[in-house]
N, CA and C of each residue as an Amber inpcrd file, in Angstrom:
protein
   390
 -17.3020000 -34.8700000  -7.1320000 -17.0480000 -33.5130000  -6.4790000
 -17.3910000 -32.5370000  -7.6610000 -17.9980000 -31.4610000  -7.6890000
 -18.0250000 -30.5930000  -9.0850000 -17.1380000 -29.5560000  -8.4650000
 -16.2170000 -29.3160000  -9.7450000 -15.0210000 -28.4230000  -9.3890000
 -15.2540000 -27.2310000  -9.4540000 -16.3440000 -26.6810000 -10.3500000
 -16.8850000 -25.4820000 -10.1330000 -17.3290000 -24.7570000  -9.1090000
 -18.4670000 -25.8760000  -8.3930000 -18.6630000 -25.6060000  -7.0170000
 -17.4900000 -25.1060000  -5.9840000 -16.6070000 -26.2220000  -5.9900000
 -15.2950000 -26.1270000  -5.2640000 -14.5920000 -24.5930000  -5.5820000
 -14.4620000 -24.4920000  -6.6320000 -13.6610000 -23.2860000  -7.2220000
 -14.5170000 -21.7240000  -6.7110000 -15.6470000 -21.8010000  -6.9400000
 -16.7780000 -21.0300000  -6.3890000 -16.4750000 -20.9500000  -4.9660000
 -16.6770000 -21.8370000  -4.3510000 -16.7180000 -22.3200000  -2.8540000
 -15.3940000 -21.6140000  -2.3170000 -14.1980000 -21.8010000  -2.6340000
 -13.0900000 -21.1890000  -2.2880000 -12.7400000 -19.9390000  -2.5660000
 -13.2630000 -19.3750000  -3.9020000 -13.1400000 -17.9160000  -4.2200000
 -13.7500000 -17.0090000  -3.1180000 -15.2280000 -17.4440000  -2.8750000
 -16.1640000 -16.7360000  -2.0840000 -15.4350000 -16.7450000  -0.7580000
 -15.0600000 -17.7950000  -0.1210000 -14.5280000 -17.8890000   1.1950000
 -13.2330000 -16.9600000   1.5460000 -12.3360000 -17.0310000   0.4840000
 -11.1220000 -16.2550000   0.4200000 -11.3310000 -14.7400000   0.2600000
 -12.4290000 -14.3280000  -0.5680000 -12.5260000 -12.9210000  -0.7820000
 -13.2660000 -12.4680000   0.5370000 -14.2840000 -13.2410000   1.2850000
 -15.1130000 -12.9350000   2.4460000 -13.7860000 -12.8000000   3.6120000
 -12.8430000 -13.7180000   3.6790000 -12.1300000 -13.7010000   4.4210000
 -11.1290000 -12.5170000   4.4210000 -10.5510000 -12.2350000   3.3730000
  -9.7430000 -10.9970000   3.0580000 -10.4870000  -9.7400000   3.3780000
 -11.5190000  -9.7070000   3.4000000 -12.3140000  -8.4280000   4.0270000
 -12.8350000  -8.6600000   5.2660000 -12.4500000  -9.5410000   5.9240000
 -12.9280000  -9.6090000   7.5410000 -14.1710000 -10.1260000   7.7160000
 -14.8130000 -10.7620000   6.8180000 -16.3310000 -10.8330000   6.9040000
 -16.7350000 -12.5840000   7.4100000 -15.5040000 -13.2160000   7.6780000
 -15.6620000 -14.4280000   7.8830000 -15.9600000 -15.5960000   6.8610000
 -15.1950000 -15.5680000   5.8590000 -15.1620000 -16.5330000   4.9000000
 -15.1640000 -17.9330000   5.4260000 -14.7260000 -18.2100000   6.4580000
 -14.6990000 -19.7210000   7.1210000 -16.2170000 -20.0440000   7.1450000
 -17.1120000 -19.0860000   7.6400000 -18.3800000 -19.7850000   7.4520000
 -18.9310000 -20.3910000   6.0740000 -18.4520000 -19.4360000   5.0830000
 -18.9030000 -20.1670000   3.7250000 -18.2250000 -21.5850000   3.8160000
 -17.0890000 -21.3440000   3.6770000 -16.2970000 -22.8900000   3.7970000
 -16.7970000 -23.8630000   4.5110000 -17.1710000 -23.4350000   5.7620000
 -17.4020000 -24.7650000   6.5720000 -19.0100000 -25.0940000   6.0770000
 -19.7530000 -24.2890000   5.4580000 -21.0190000 -24.6670000   5.3400000
 -21.0060000 -25.3060000   4.1000000 -19.9920000 -24.9540000   3.0930000
 -19.7590000 -25.9800000   1.7770000 -19.4640000 -27.3180000   2.2800000
 -18.3460000 -27.5490000   3.1560000 -17.7810000 -28.7000000   3.5200000
 -18.8770000 -29.5830000   4.1580000 -19.4510000 -29.1860000   5.1920000
 -20.6020000 -30.0510000   5.8490000 -21.8420000 -30.2940000   5.1870000
 -22.3310000 -29.3820000   4.6080000 -23.5590000 -29.6650000   3.7950000
 -23.4910000 -30.2400000   2.4110000 -22.4380000 -29.6200000   1.4430000
 -22.3560000 -30.0650000   0.2520000 -21.4450000 -31.3830000   0.5120000
 -20.3230000 -31.3000000   0.9920000 -19.3070000 -32.5260000   1.0280000
 -19.4520000 -33.5770000   2.0110000 -20.4180000 -33.1280000   2.7450000
 -20.7800000 -34.0950000   3.9260000 -19.3800000 -34.5260000   4.9200000
 -18.5510000 -33.6150000   5.0640000 -17.6490000 -33.5040000   5.8930000
 -18.0250000 -33.2720000   7.4200000 -17.3940000 -34.0360000   8.2060000
 -17.8280000 -34.0240000   9.6390000 -17.0750000 -32.7940000  10.0770000
 -18.0190000 -31.9070000  11.2540000 -17.7640000 -30.5420000  11.5590000
 -16.6650000 -30.3260000  12.0930000 -15.9030000 -31.1400000  12.6090000
 -14.5630000 -30.9120000  13.4570000 -13.4000000 -30.7980000  12.3450000
 -13.5890000 -31.8800000  11.4880000 -12.6780000 -32.0680000  10.1020000
 -12.8260000 -30.7460000   9.3470000 -14.2220000 -30.0350000   9.2640000
 -14.4240000 -29.1560000   8.2670000 -13.7930000 -27.6640000   9.2410000
 -13.6900000 -27.6940000  10.4380000 -13.0080000 -26.6470000  10.8100000
 -11.5770000 -26.7280000  10.8710000 -11.1290000 -27.7760000  10.8080000
  -9.5590000 -27.8260000  10.6450000  -9.0110000 -27.4620000   9.2310000
  -9.8870000 -28.0080000   8.2990000  -9.7180000 -27.5100000   6.8420000
  -9.8260000 -26.2280000   6.5080000 -10.6430000 -25.5500000   7.4180000
 -11.0190000 -24.1520000   7.2460000  -9.6960000 -23.5860000   7.7710000
  -9.2660000 -23.9370000   8.8570000  -7.9850000 -23.3330000   9.4780000
  -7.0020000 -23.1960000   8.5910000  -6.6610000 -24.4920000   8.1540000
  -5.5690000 -24.7500000   6.9650000  -5.8780000 -23.7090000   5.7600000
  -7.0200000 -23.5590000   5.5320000  -7.4240000 -22.9340000   4.3970000
  -6.8850000 -21.4220000   4.4440000  -7.4800000 -21.1140000   5.9260000
  -7.3820000 -19.4730000   6.3580000  -5.7890000 -18.8900000   6.3810000
  -5.0690000 -19.6560000   6.9810000  -3.7760000 -19.3710000   6.9220000
  -3.0480000 -18.4790000   5.5960000  -2.9770000 -19.0480000   4.6340000
  -2.2760000 -18.4920000   3.0790000  -3.1860000 -17.0440000   3.0640000
  -4.7070000 -17.4720000   2.9920000  -5.4020000 -16.1630000   2.8480000
  -5.2130000 -15.2890000   3.7240000  -5.0430000 -15.3850000   5.1580000
  -4.9210000 -14.3080000   6.2600000  -3.4440000 -13.9830000   5.7560000
  -2.6170000 -14.3410000   5.5900000  -1.0850000 -14.1670000   5.2130000
  -0.9530000 -12.9130000   4.1460000  -1.8990000 -13.2050000   3.4400000
  -1.9720000 -12.6330000   1.8660000  -2.6190000 -11.0530000   2.3930000
  -3.6980000 -11.3500000   2.8260000  -4.2540000 -10.2330000   3.2000000
  -3.5710000  -9.4290000   4.3050000  -2.9940000  -9.9610000   5.2680000
  -1.8460000  -9.0490000   6.2040000  -0.9490000  -8.3280000   5.5090000
  -0.3220000  -8.9180000   4.3940000   0.5140000  -8.2060000   3.6260000
   0.0690000  -7.2850000   3.0250000  -1.0800000  -7.4320000   2.1730000
  -1.8930000  -6.2990000   1.4390000  -2.1370000  -5.0780000   2.1400000
  -2.7260000  -5.2940000   3.4670000  -3.3030000  -4.5840000   4.4460000
  -2.0450000  -3.6810000   5.0800000  -0.7870000  -4.4210000   5.4070000
   0.2630000  -3.8480000   5.9840000   1.1420000  -2.7810000   5.0520000
   0.9760000  -3.1970000   3.8070000   1.7880000  -2.1710000   2.6590000
   0.9480000  -1.1120000   2.5040000  -0.5390000  -1.2300000   2.5970000
  -1.5500000  -0.0500000   2.6390000  -1.3670000   0.7500000   3.9330000
  -0.8480000   0.3320000   4.9370000  -0.7690000   0.9480000   6.0470000
  -2.0950000   0.9860000   6.7200000  -2.6830000  -0.1080000   6.6490000
  -4.2220000  -0.1830000   7.4050000  -4.2010000  -0.9750000   8.4050000
  -2.8470000  -1.5150000   8.9930000  -3.0630000  -2.3060000  10.2890000
  -2.3790000  -1.5830000  11.2430000  -2.9540000  -1.4880000  12.5320000
  -2.1790000  -0.7890000  13.7280000  -1.7990000  -2.0180000  14.6060000
  -0.4210000  -2.2120000  14.4290000   0.0080000  -3.4550000  15.0290000
  -0.0910000  -3.1030000  16.6680000   0.2100000  -2.0840000  17.1130000
  -0.0900000  -1.7660000  18.4160000  -1.6330000  -2.0920000  19.0260000
  -2.6800000  -1.6650000  18.1100000  -3.8160000  -2.0540000  18.8500000
  -3.9990000  -3.4550000  18.8490000  -3.2380000  -4.4450000  18.0230000
  -3.5790000  -5.5650000  17.6750000  -2.8820000  -6.5610000  18.8150000
  -1.8660000  -6.0470000  19.2430000  -1.1190000  -6.7950000  20.2420000
  -2.0770000  -7.3190000  21.3540000  -2.9550000  -6.6640000  22.0060000
  -3.7610000  -7.4670000  23.1540000  -4.8270000  -8.3810000  22.6160000
  -5.2880000  -8.3090000  21.3390000  -5.9850000  -9.2230000  20.6330000
  -5.3080000 -10.6010000  20.5230000  -4.1940000 -10.4420000  19.9020000
  -3.1060000 -11.4180000  19.9430000  -2.9730000 -12.2650000  21.0600000
  -2.7300000 -11.6260000  22.0590000  -2.3140000 -11.8550000  23.4360000
  -3.2350000 -12.8380000  24.1660000  -4.6500000 -12.4930000  23.8850000
  -5.9410000 -12.8520000  24.4410000  -6.4020000 -13.9580000  23.5700000
  -5.8330000 -14.0330000  22.1000000  -6.7060000 -14.9430000  21.5050000
  -6.0260000 -16.3540000  21.3540000  -4.7200000 -16.3480000  21.7620000
  -4.0800000 -17.3230000  21.9210000  -4.5990000 -18.5750000  23.0330000
  -4.9230000 -17.9790000  24.2570000  -5.6600000 -18.6530000  25.0710000
  -7.1700000 -19.0160000  24.7060000  -7.7330000 -18.0720000  23.8870000
  -8.9500000 -18.3610000  23.4430000  -8.8800000 -19.6070000  22.7790000
  -7.8900000 -19.7870000  21.5490000  -7.6420000 -20.8810000  20.6440000
  -7.7570000 -21.9900000  21.4270000  -6.6580000 -22.2300000  22.4330000
  -6.3790000 -23.4320000  23.1550000  -7.9760000 -23.6370000  23.8430000
  -8.4630000 -22.8530000  24.5240000  -9.6450000 -22.9470000  25.1300000
 -10.7600000 -23.7330000  24.1320000 -11.1440000 -23.0370000  23.2330000
 -11.7560000 -23.4880000  22.0520000 -11.7730000 -24.7840000  21.5880000
 -10.4200000 -25.0770000  21.5300000  -9.6990000 -26.4310000  20.6060000
 -10.0870000 -27.5650000  21.7010000  -9.7990000 -27.3710000  23.3100000
 -10.1340000 -28.4380000  24.2420000 -11.8030000 -28.1510000  24.4200000
 -12.4670000 -27.4730000  24.3250000 -13.7980000 -27.2250000  24.5140000
 -14.5840000 -28.3680000  23.2610000 -13.9000000 -28.1420000  22.0920000
 -14.7980000 -28.6620000  20.8760000 -14.4380000 -30.2200000  21.1050000
 -13.2160000 -30.6050000  21.6950000 -12.7750000 -31.8530000  21.8580000
 -13.5970000 -32.3090000  22.9540000 -13.9670000 -31.7980000  23.7670000
 -14.9360000 -32.5310000  24.9280000 -16.1350000 -32.6630000  24.6260000
 -16.8270000 -31.7270000  23.9040000 -18.4390000 -31.5660000  23.7730000
 -18.5630000 -32.3860000  22.6120000 -17.8400000 -32.6370000  21.6130000
 -18.0500000 -33.3910000  20.1940000 -18.8070000 -32.5190000  19.4610000
 -18.5530000 -33.4990000  18.1050000 -18.6900000 -32.6950000  16.9660000
 -20.2240000 -32.0990000  16.7010000 -21.0000000 -33.0990000  17.4390000
 -22.5140000 -32.6260000  16.8970000 -22.8790000 -31.3360000  17.7670000
 -22.3380000 -31.0560000  18.9990000 -22.8710000 -30.1780000  19.5940000
 -21.9970000 -28.7570000  19.0270000 -20.4830000 -29.0010000  18.7600000
 -20.0950000 -28.0130000  18.1310000 -20.8290000 -27.4240000  16.6170000
 -21.3630000 -28.2280000  15.9310000 -22.0380000 -28.1020000  14.8240000
 -23.1990000 -27.1370000  15.0480000 -24.0830000 -27.5880000  16.2780000
 -25.5190000 -27.0290000  16.6680000 -24.7630000 -25.3400000  16.8810000
 -23.8220000 -25.6450000  17.6500000 -23.3460000 -23.8800000  18.4520000
 -22.8320000 -23.0930000  17.0670000 -22.2030000 -23.5490000  16.0180000
 -21.9520000 -22.7870000  14.8210000 -23.1750000 -22.4620000  14.1740000
 -24.2290000 -23.4750000  13.9630000 -25.3390000 -23.0350000  13.3300000
 -25.9220000 -22.0610000  14.2350000 -26.1070000 -22.2230000  15.5240000
 -26.7170000 -20.9340000  16.1490000 -26.0780000 -19.9060000  16.1620000
 -24.9220000 -19.6240000  15.9630000 -24.0810000 -18.6510000  16.0070000
 -24.2350000 -17.7560000  14.6370000 -24.2980000 -18.8570000  13.5540000
 -24.8410000 -18.1680000  12.2200000 -26.1720000 -17.4820000  12.2590000
 -26.9220000 -17.9650000  12.7210000 -28.5120000 -17.7530000  12.8700000
 -28.6790000 -16.1940000  13.5260000 -27.9730000 -16.2060000  14.7210000
 -27.5880000 -14.8600000  15.3920000 -27.0600000 -13.9280000  14.7910000
 -26.1450000 -14.1570000  14.2320000 -25.4700000 -13.1020000  13.4150000
 -26.3830000 -12.6430000  12.2400000 -26.9770000 -13.6730000  11.8140000
 -27.7770000 -13.1060000  10.5680000 -29.0730000 -12.5280000  10.9880000
 -29.6170000 -12.9310000  12.2970000 -30.7780000 -12.0550000  12.7060000
 -30.2230000 -10.5070000  13.1060000 -29.1820000 -10.4710000  14.0040000
 -28.6180000  -9.2590000  14.1690000 -28.3330000  -8.3650000  12.8740000
 -27.7560000  -8.9070000  11.8560000 -27.4850000  -7.9800000  10.5640000
 -29.0230000  -7.4950000  10.2710000 -29.9390000  -8.6850000  10.1580000
 -31.1230000  -7.8290000   9.7140000 -31.7920000  -6.6580000  10.4440000
 -31.4510000  -6.6040000  11.7180000 -32.1740000  -5.5530000  12.7080000
 -31.0310000  -4.7090000  13.0650000 -29.8420000  -4.6210000  12.7000000
 -28.8760000  -3.5900000  12.8660000 -29.2160000  -2.5170000  11.9820000
 -29.0510000  -1.1150000  12.4320000 -29.2050000  -0.1280000  11.3150000
 -27.9750000   0.1060000  10.7830000 -27.9660000   0.4560000   9.5640000
 -26.6280000   0.6520000   8.8280000 -26.2360000   2.0470000   9.3650000
 -24.7280000   2.1480000   9.4030000 -24.0460000   3.3650000   9.6140000
 -24.4980000   4.5150000   8.8520000 -24.5620000   5.7840000   9.6360000
 -24.7680000   6.9710000   8.4940000 -23.3870000   7.0650000   7.8720000
 -23.2600000   7.8520000   6.6440000 -22.3180000   8.3920000   5.8990000
 -21.2670000   8.8640000   6.6810000 -21.4670000   9.7940000   7.6440000
 -20.5270000  10.5950000   8.4600000 -19.8290000   9.7510000   9.3740000
 -20.3150000   8.7390000   9.7930000 -19.4580000   7.7750000  10.9990000
 -18.7310000   6.9870000  10.3100000 -19.2160000   6.6890000   9.0090000
 -18.0770000   5.7780000   8.0900000 -17.1420000   6.5100000   7.8250000
 -17.2950000   7.7720000   7.1660000 -16.2700000   8.4130000   7.0540000
 -15.4010000   8.9950000   8.0190000 -15.6280000   9.1220000   9.1950000
 -14.6840000   9.1520000  10.6330000 -13.9560000   8.0130000  10.8450000
 -14.8200000   6.7260000  10.6050000 -14.0690000   5.7290000  10.7410000
 -12.7140000   5.2830000   9.8890000 -13.2270000   5.6480000   8.6130000
 -12.1540000   5.3620000   7.5630000 -10.8760000   6.3910000   7.7130000
 -11.3040000   7.5750000   8.3460000 -10.0870000   8.4030000   8.5570000
  -9.0620000   8.0630000   9.7120000  -9.7200000   7.3020000  10.6480000
  -8.9560000   6.7630000  11.8430000  -8.2320000   5.4720000  11.3840000
């Protein structure tokens, strides 16, 4: 195992995750493609990696008063059943289908990013004020 590649994958995953950009995608790709880790095991490892990174980001953003906990509550309440359903679904369909769905999701998001118009500076400034 190349230690430098592991460090780069970890730092990149943590940085992207802290920005809310899905650092798990980088980590799962690294684990499955470079280290040949089975998909479901890579997902589990990603979740364990995500916990301390997310906690650190939450603390920093909360101190900066950039989190609306009132707006967050509905997502938390609906996310928990989503986690349970997703975990059950991945156990039923198996790792190969989950890997294909994950890959399809990455392709879809990439294509969407290519064809989505960037926001104007005015709309970005309005969002930052809120």
